[in-house]
Residue, then its C-alpha position, 0 to 999 in steps of 0.5 A: x389497532x392504534x397507530x397515531x403515536x407521533x415520533x418522540x411523543x411523550x407518554x403520560x401516567x394516570x397521575x400526570x394526566x390528573x395533574x395536567x387536567x386538574x382532576x382526581x386520579x380516580x376520575x381519570x381512571x373512571x373516564x378511561x374505563x367509560x371510554x374503553x367500554x365504548x370502544x376507545x383504544x389506549x396504549x397499554x404498558x402491561x395492564x396500565x394505560x399510557x396516555x398521549x396528547x390525543x388521549x389527554x384531549x379526549x379526557x379534557x373534552x369529557x371534563x368540559x362537556x355537559x353531555x352524559x359520559x356515555x354520549x360524549x364517549x361514543x362521540x370520542x370513539x367515533x372521532x378516534x376511529x375516523x382519525x385512525x381510518x383516515x391514515x393521517x398519521x403514520x406508525x412512528x415506531x415502524x419507521x423508526x425501527x426500519x432506519x438503516x443502522x449504517x446512517x449515523x444520523x438515523x442511528x442517533x435518532x434511534x438511540x434518542x428514541x430508545x432512550x426516551x422510551x426507557x425514560x418513559x418506562x422508568x417514569x412509569x415504573x416510578x409512578x407505579x411504585x409511588x401508586x403502590x406506596x400510596x395504596x399501602x398508606x391508604x390500606x394502613x390508614x383504613x386498617x387503623x381506622x377499622x381498629x379505632x372503630x372496633x375499639x370504639x364500639x368495644x368501649x361503647x359496648x362495655x360502657x353500655x353494659x356497665x350502665x345497664x348493670x348499674x341501673x339494674x343494681x339501683x332498681x334492685x336496691x329501690x325494690x328492696x327498699x320499697x319492700x322494707x317500707x311496705x313491711x314496716x307500714x304493715x307492722x305499723x298498721x297491725x299495731x294500730x289495729x291492736x291498739x284500736x281493738x284494746x280501746x274498743x274492748x276497754x270502752x265496751x267494758x266501761x259501758x257494761x260496768x256503767x250499765x250495771x251500775x245504773x241498773x243497780x242504782x235504779x233498783x235501789x232507788x225503787x226500793x227506797x221509794x217503795x218505803x214511802x208508798x206504803 
């Protein structure tokens, strides 16, 4: 169990650590999760991590290290274990609460400590409320984005369906127009065949009459020449 907190040491929220190290809040949470998986211990306020200076130094080491997260986390965990085992720091809270209330100076120190703890608690609650508001705003934006995307997809689908209907209508009109052209062409071709048939029949009739006339004239000429042959 951790016992390295110093007397009157300030506690930092996740957002404050992010601002202190100039990194994103999710990055602080990510580093904290990797450290905990490796065995690192954080002070907790409920389920939320409370950071002290030694924790900020560990996170800064991760930020500036070129090693992998897992490797540097294992080294930091080992350093924390050695520091806690060496007993170089005492439990400030235990000493504080063991103060005799008969000593005004010690009572004053106790009251200062309690007020600082209350201030840190209020600060954490304020940060928690701010994080909740930020989360609500994020959820609201996500819902708006989802609605906008859904509306956009719906509008695109309607436009696509309308375009398909228009293309289908144009295709049907072109098909009907082509059918009408084919029918007109068939009618014209039939009319041309009939006209050609009439021409052929007239030509045959003319040829027949011409042939008969020629034969008749040949017969008459033969009779005329036969008169002179006698």
